[in-house]
Phi, psi and omega in degrees: 000131175281131182281143180251184192312313182295317178292324178294320176298323176298316179299319179295319179293338177268009180062030174291325175232126182228136174233115182287346186259339185201166177295139178296132185273091177274120181254191184299312182226017180207171173244128180285138178248146183243151183282130177283180187266359181247141178233148182242130182237135176291124185255004182228134180231096183305142182288344181234159177298150178219161176266119180285163358279153179219133177286120180241154177293137180231167176233133177258132177240129180246147180233143178264182179304133178083352179266156181223156172260125180271123179252109183284170174307135182065011177284159178213149181202154172261133175230184175211170181282148167295324184288144173250137180244152174224090189287129173292166183282353180250013184221143169229170182219157173237146180252137174230147174297143172302138186304319181295328177285317180299324179293343175260013178065030171258116185252131182266327177228120179279310183218322188273065184258023182248141176242115187283154172304138178088351179289138174231133177141187176277158181264123177279136178251133170266102186260122182229132178262104180269006185262184174262009185260158170263127181252141171263117176263114185251134174307136179090351182289144173297131187231329187208171176234142180246120180257128184257137177238134175275133179281158178296333173202154179297149174281149183292325176223146182271183179305133177219035183277188187285356178254002180301141178067029177295131179250356178215179173302136187238125179285167175298145182232143173295147176301147177291139177295133185248000000 
């Protein structure tokens, strides 16, 4: 079942979604997410094809108030939400691009738009400009919507993968040696 406004307000009151900069944007059937001030760019381009995931060198770029990151046509960057989430074990979420951005061919999540039960941290966005336009990505701008689904029963243990507790945009990582 997709949660609606009253259940979403309950989740916010339980600190499932917290934004230190502004009031959490509870909408009819989603929670609005805002773009944080740091962006991650892959700074390494291997000369040969590889099988992902692979840990690659990255560069972090931070922006202050009034500054923007320019995303050119066919450009891509990793960003993250201002909001921090702490998912309960009986709920998962999906991320969708804000409709007005999607209509301009700016995509916030290509594939990895799921937030697992038990995940804690900021949500990393894969931002890709499929248009012929140059976009200004500004810290704090509304960028995505998070839709919450209640599970038929809680999972026994939550997410404990390599992206747990992300506090910034997080690049792909090689699996931990086991």
